[in-house]
MOPAC internal coordinates of N, CA, C and O (Angstrom, degrees):
PM7 1SCF
backbone

  N    0.0000 0     0.00 0     0.00 0    0    0    0
  C    1.4346 1     0.00 0     0.00 0    1    0    0
  C    1.5601 1   108.48 1     0.00 0    2    1    0
  O    1.2310 1   122.00 1   -28.44 1    3    2    1
  N    1.3001 1   113.77 1   151.56 1    3    2    1
  C    1.4590 1   120.80 1  -177.52 1    5    3    2
  C    1.4705 1   114.01 1  -111.15 1    6    5    3
  O    1.2310 1   120.39 1   -11.97 1    7    6    5
  N    1.3465 1   116.86 1   168.03 1    7    6    5
  C    1.4444 1   124.15 1   179.68 1    9    7    6
  C    1.5885 1   106.76 1  -132.07 1   10    9    7
  O    1.2310 1   122.27 1   -29.89 1   11   10    9
  N    1.3491 1   113.25 1   150.11 1   11   10    9
  C    1.4100 1   121.95 1   179.72 1   13   11   10
  C    1.5012 1   114.48 1  -133.68 1   14   13   11
  O    1.2310 1   119.73 1   -47.55 1   15   14   13
  N    1.3241 1   118.12 1   132.45 1   15   14   13
  C    1.4484 1   122.30 1  -172.27 1   17   15   14
  C    1.5351 1   111.48 1  -113.78 1   18   17   15
  O    1.2310 1   122.22 1   -42.38 1   19   18   17
  N    1.3917 1   113.35 1   137.62 1   19   18   17
  C    1.4260 1   121.57 1   176.74 1   21   19   18
  C    1.5780 1   106.00 1   -74.20 1   22   21   19
  O    1.2310 1   119.82 1   -52.60 1   23   22   21
  N    1.3447 1   117.94 1   127.40 1   23   22   21
  C    1.4435 1   118.07 1  -179.56 1   25   23   22
  C    1.5532 1   116.22 1   -73.93 1   26   25   23
  O    1.2310 1   121.25 1   171.90 1   27   26   25
  N    1.3093 1   115.21 1    -8.10 1   27   26   25
  C    1.4680 1   119.41 1  -179.04 1   29   27   26
  C    1.5087 1   111.57 1   -91.55 1   30   29   27
  O    1.2310 1   121.48 1   128.50 1   31   30   29
  N    1.3772 1   114.78 1   -51.50 1   31   30   29
  C    1.4986 1   117.53 1  -174.18 1   33   31   30
  C    1.4771 1   113.80 1  -116.15 1   34   33   31
  O    1.2310 1   119.62 1   178.70 1   35   34   33
  N    1.3340 1   118.33 1    -1.30 1   35   34   33
  C    1.4921 1   123.94 1   178.32 1   37   35   34
  C    1.5308 1   112.97 1    71.72 1   38   37   35
  O    1.2310 1   118.59 1  -163.99 1   39   38   37
  N    1.3278 1   120.29 1    16.01 1   39   38   37
  C    1.4708 1   122.75 1   171.05 1   41   39   38
  C    1.5425 1   104.68 1   -56.68 1   42   41   39
  O    1.2310 1   120.48 1   -39.23 1   43   42   41
  N    1.3380 1   116.69 1   140.77 1   43   42   41
  C    1.4511 1   121.20 1   177.73 1   45   43   42
  C    1.5187 1   110.80 1  -119.14 1   46   45   43
  O    1.2310 1   119.65 1   -57.00 1   47   46   45
  N    1.3376 1   118.28 1   123.00 1   47   46   45
  C    1.4383 1   121.99 1   172.05 1   49   47   46
  C    1.5266 1   106.39 1   -93.35 1   50   49   47
  O    1.2310 1   119.22 1   -61.87 1   51   50   49
  N    1.3065 1   119.10 1   118.13 1   51   50   49
  C    1.4502 1   126.13 1   178.01 1   53   51   50
  C    1.5078 1   108.45 1  -108.29 1   54   53   51
  O    1.2310 1   121.00 1   -58.36 1   55   54   53
  N    1.3227 1   115.70 1   121.64 1   55   54   53
  C    1.4583 1   123.56 1  -178.91 1   57   55   54
  C    1.5221 1   109.52 1   -57.75 1   58   57   55
  O    1.2310 1   118.95 1   144.70 1   59   58   57
  N    1.2949 1   119.60 1   -35.30 1   59   58   57
  C    1.4902 1   121.53 1  -175.60 1   61   59   58
  C    1.5606 1   109.91 1   -69.22 1   62   61   59
  O    1.2310 1   120.91 1   144.14 1   63   62   61
  N    1.3379 1   115.87 1   -35.86 1   63   62   61
  C    1.4847 1   115.04 1  -177.52 1   65   63   62
  C    1.4823 1   111.66 1  -100.89 1   66   65   63
  O    1.2310 1   119.00 1   163.76 1   67   66   65
  N    1.3989 1   119.50 1   -16.24 1   67   66   65
  C    1.4166 1   122.98 1  -179.06 1   69   67   66
  C    1.5076 1   112.31 1    63.47 1   70   69   67
  O    1.2310 1   120.09 1    23.23 1   71   70   69
  N    1.3000 1   117.43 1  -156.77 1   71   70   69
  C    1.4910 1   123.55 1   177.39 1   73   71   70
  C    1.4620 1   108.08 1  -145.34 1   74   73   71
  O    1.2310 1   119.34 1  -105.64 1   75   74   73
  N    1.3529 1   118.86 1    74.36 1   75   74   73
  C    1.4373 1   122.50 1  -173.15 1   77   75   74
  C    1.5617 1   113.45 1   -54.93 1   78   77   75
  O    1.2310 1   120.43 1   144.29 1   79   78   77
  N    1.3189 1   116.78 1   -35.71 1   79   78   77
  C    1.4458 1   119.94 1   179.23 1   81   79   78
  C    1.5348 1   112.34 1   -68.50 1   82   81   79
  O    1.2310 1   120.25 1   164.32 1   83   82   81
  N    1.3594 1   117.12 1   -15.68 1   83   82   81
  C    1.4498 1   123.41 1   175.67 1   85   83   82
  C    1.5292 1   111.25 1  -101.98 1   86   85   83
  O    1.2310 1   120.26 1  -178.39 1   87   86   85
  N    1.3376 1   117.11 1     1.61 1   87   86   85
  C    1.4647 1   119.68 1   178.50 1   89   87   86
  C    1.5211 1   113.98 1    93.06 1   90   89   87
  O    1.2310 1   119.29 1  -166.98 1   91   90   89
  N    1.3177 1   118.95 1    13.02 1   91   90   89
  C    1.4832 1   123.63 1   179.65 1   93   91   90
  C    1.4897 1   109.30 1  -116.31 1   94   93   91
  O    1.2310 1   120.87 1   -78.98 1   95   94   93
  N    1.3387 1   115.94 1   101.02 1   95   94   93
  C    1.4772 1   119.13 1   179.23 1   97   95   94
  C    1.5117 1   112.07 1   -66.30 1   98   97   95
  O    1.2310 1   121.39 1   -18.57 1   99   98   97
  N    1.3490 1   114.95 1   161.43 1   99   98   97
  C    1.4764 1   121.18 1   175.89 1  101   99   98
  C    1.5733 1   109.81 1   -48.82 1  102  101   99
  O    1.2310 1   122.08 1   -43.96 1  103  102  101
  N    1.3415 1   113.63 1   136.04 1  103  102  101
  C    1.4451 1   119.09 1   178.87 1  105  103  102
  C    1.5506 1   113.44 1    94.46 1  106  105  103
  O    1.2310 1   120.26 1   176.76 1  107  106  105
  N    1.3138 1   117.11 1    -3.24 1  107  106  105
  C    1.4717 1   122.03 1   178.03 1  109  107  106
  C    1.5530 1   108.25 1   -69.85 1  110  109  107
  O    1.2310 1   120.47 1   -61.36 1  111  110  109
  N    1.3152 1   116.71 1   118.64 1  111  110  109
  C    1.4712 1   120.57 1  -179.36 1  113  111  110
  C    1.5009 1   111.67 1   -74.26 1  114  113  111
  O    1.2310 1   120.33 1   -23.66 1  115  114  113
  N    1.2758 1   116.98 1   156.34 1  115  114  113
  C    1.4793 1   122.96 1   178.83 1  117  115  114
  C    1.5352 1   110.11 1   -58.70 1  118  117  115
  O    1.2310 1   120.58 1   143.08 1  119  118  117
  N    1.3020 1   116.49 1   -36.92 1  119  118  117
  C    1.4907 1   120.25 1   179.37 1  121  119  118
  C    1.5411 1   111.68 1   -64.99 1  122  121  119
  O    1.2310 1   120.22 1   156.10 1  123  122  121
  N    1.3019 1   117.19 1   -23.90 1  123  122  121
  C    1.4742 1   122.11 1   179.05 1  125  123  122
  C    1.4985 1   112.94 1   -85.78 1  126  125  123
  O    1.2310 1   119.51 1   169.27 1  127  126  125
  N    1.2981 1   118.54 1   -10.73 1  127  126  125
  C    1.4761 1   122.35 1   175.64 1  129  127  126
  C    1.5265 1   109.06 1   -79.46 1  130  129  127
  O    1.2310 1   118.75 1   -50.89 1  131  130  129
  N    1.2888 1   119.99 1   129.11 1  131  130  129
  C    1.4860 1   119.85 1  -176.03 1  133  131  130
  C    1.5502 1   111.49 1   -60.86 1  134  133  131
  O    1.2310 1   121.05 1   -34.25 1  135  134  133
  N    1.3170 1   115.60 1   145.75 1  135  134  133
  C    1.4634 1   123.26 1  -179.81 1  137  135  134
  C    1.4772 1   112.92 1   -58.03 1  138  137  135
  O    1.2310 1   119.60 1   147.25 1  139  138  137
  N    1.3241 1   118.36 1   -32.75 1  139  138  137
  C    1.4400 1   121.03 1  -177.22 1  141  139  138
  C    1.5451 1   114.73 1   -85.48 1  142  141  139
  O    1.2310 1   121.42 1  -176.72 1  143  142  141
  N    1.3337 1   114.89 1     3.28 1  143  142  141
  C    1.4651 1   121.81 1   178.08 1  145  143  142
  C    1.5401 1   110.99 1   -62.67 1  146  145  143
  O    1.2310 1   119.49 1   -47.48 1  147  146  145
  N    1.3008 1   118.59 1   132.52 1  147  146  145
  C    1.4272 1   123.63 1   177.90 1  149  147  146
  C    1.5152 1   111.19 1  -108.45 1  150  149  147
  O    1.2310 1   121.34 1   -19.82 1  151  150  149
  N    1.3108 1   115.04 1   160.18 1  151  150  149
  C    1.4694 1   118.37 1   177.38 1  153  151  150
  C    1.5054 1   112.74 1   -57.73 1  154  153  151
  O    1.2310 1   119.45 1   -51.83 1  155  154  153
  N    1.3244 1   118.66 1   128.17 1  155  154  153
  C    1.4803 1   119.87 1  -177.84 1  157  155  154
  C    1.5493 1   111.79 1   -73.51 1  158  157  155
  O    1.2310 1   119.14 1   165.65 1  159  158  157
  N    1.2933 1   119.24 1   -14.35 1  159  158  157
  C    1.4803 1   119.57 1  -178.49 1  161  159  158
  C    1.5360 1   110.99 1   -91.61 1  162  161  159
  O    1.2310 1   120.29 1   134.03 1  163  162  161
  N    1.3401 1   117.06 1   -45.97 1  163  162  161
  C    1.4951 1   116.97 1  -176.82 1  165  163  162
  C    1.5151 1   113.09 1  -113.72 1  166  165  163
  O    1.2310 1   120.03 1   161.69 1  167  166  165
  N    1.3658 1   117.54 1   -18.31 1  167  166  165
  C    1.4609 1   118.19 1   171.00 1  169  167  166
  C    1.4893 1   118.75 1    73.58 1  170  169  167
  O    1.2310 1   121.33 1   178.37 1  171  170  169
  N    1.3222 1   115.05 1    -1.63 1  171  170  169
  C    1.5031 1   115.88 1  -175.37 1  173  171  170
  C    1.5051 1   114.05 1  -102.71 1  174  173  171
  O    1.2310 1   119.57 1   169.67 1  175  174  173
  N    1.2831 1   118.43 1   -10.33 1  175  174  173
  C    1.4836 1   118.56 1   179.31 1  177  175  174
  C    1.5031 1   111.54 1  -110.73 1  178  177  175
  O    1.2310 1   121.03 1   -33.63 1  179  178  177
  N    1.2975 1   115.64 1   146.37 1  179  178  177
  C    1.4083 1   122.94 1   177.91 1  181  179  178
  C    1.5429 1   108.91 1   -95.14 1  182  181  179
  O    1.2310 1   120.64 1   -15.32 1  183  182  181
  N    1.2702 1   116.38 1   164.68 1  183  182  181
  C    1.5234 1   122.36 1  -178.36 1  185  183  182
  C    1.5310 1   111.86 1   -50.31 1  186  185  183
  O    1.2310 1   120.14 1   139.92 1  187  186  185
  N    1.2845 1   117.34 1   -40.08 1  187  186  185
  C    1.4533 1   121.06 1  -178.13 1  189  187  186
  C    1.4890 1   112.82 1   -62.28 1  190  189  187
  O    1.2310 1   120.08 1   158.26 1  191  190  189
  N    1.3227 1   117.45 1   -21.74 1  191  190  189
  C    1.4847 1   119.99 1  -178.12 1  193  191  190
  C    1.5008 1   114.55 1   -85.25 1  194  193  191
  O    1.2310 1   120.64 1   165.78 1  195  194  193
  N    1.3727 1   116.39 1   -14.22 1  195  194  193
  C    1.4181 1   120.71 1   179.40 1  197  195  194
  C    1.5044 1   115.00 1   -66.36 1  198  197  195
  O    1.2310 1   118.48 1   -36.94 1  199  198  197
  N    1.3079 1   120.50 1   143.06 1  199  198  197
  C    1.4527 1   123.83 1   175.14 1  201  199  198
  C    1.4890 1   112.90 1  -100.17 1  202  201  199
  O    1.2310 1   119.35 1   -42.54 1  203  202  201
  N    1.3302 1   118.85 1   137.46 1  203  202  201
  C    1.4536 1   120.08 1   172.69 1  205  203  202
  C    1.4991 1   109.59 1   -72.60 1  206  205  203
  O    1.2310 1   121.49 1   -46.84 1  207  206  205
  N    1.3205 1   114.76 1   133.16 1  207  206  205
  C    1.4505 1   121.85 1  -176.60 1  209  207  206
  C    1.5610 1   111.43 1  -130.02 1  210  209  207
  O    1.2310 1   121.69 1   -22.06 1  211  210  209
  N    1.3244 1   114.37 1   157.94 1  211  210  209
  C    1.4465 1   120.27 1   168.85 1  213  211  210
  C    1.4949 1   106.42 1   -97.61 1  214  213  211
  O    1.2310 1   119.48 1   -76.44 1  215  214  213
  N    1.3093 1   118.59 1   103.56 1  215  214  213
  C    1.4673 1   122.15 1  -176.99 1  217  215  214
  C    1.4614 1   112.67 1   -58.46 1  218  217  215
  O    1.2310 1   119.63 1   140.99 1  219  218  217
  N    1.3395 1   118.31 1   -39.01 1  219  218  217
  C    1.4760 1   121.36 1  -179.92 1  221  219  218
  C    1.5116 1   111.33 1   -58.60 1  222  221  219
  O    1.2310 1   119.22 1   144.75 1  223  222  221
  N    1.3391 1   119.09 1   -35.25 1  223  222  221
  C    1.4061 1   122.93 1  -176.83 1  225  223  222
  C    1.4992 1   111.67 1  -102.10 1  226  225  223
  O    1.2310 1   120.19 1   157.24 1  227  226  225
  N    1.3117 1   117.25 1   -22.76 1  227  226  225
  C    1.4927 1   121.86 1  -178.71 1  229  227  226
  C    1.4999 1   110.65 1    75.03 1  230  229  227
  O    1.2310 1   119.27 1  -152.33 1  231  230  229
  N    1.3084 1   119.00 1    27.67 1  231  230  229
  C    1.4459 1   120.39 1  -179.84 1  233  231  230
  C    1.5026 1   112.38 1  -120.53 1  234  233  231
  O    1.2310 1   121.08 1   -28.23 1  235  234  233
  N    1.3142 1   115.54 1   151.77 1  235  234  233
  C    1.4216 1   122.48 1   177.44 1  237  235  234
  C    1.5224 1   110.55 1   -70.74 1  238  237  235
  O    1.2310 1   120.48 1   -40.19 1  239  238  237
  N    1.3386 1   116.69 1   139.81 1  239  238  237
  C    1.4416 1   119.89 1   174.36 1  241  239  238
  C    1.4809 1   114.45 1   -86.89 1  242  241  239
  O    1.2310 1   120.10 1   180.00 1  243  242  241

């Protein structure tokens, strides 16, 4: 499973944990998240702006 980071506020969407408060249960893939979804922490970035990251290493892929 992959993780994606907002470049503005560093919020991380992790496919393994999902975002239940946003309606995405654990295991929800990034492709299943709607394209118009915005960062739940800062609200200014769209899904397309997120960077795929390796959470274990904290680096951008």
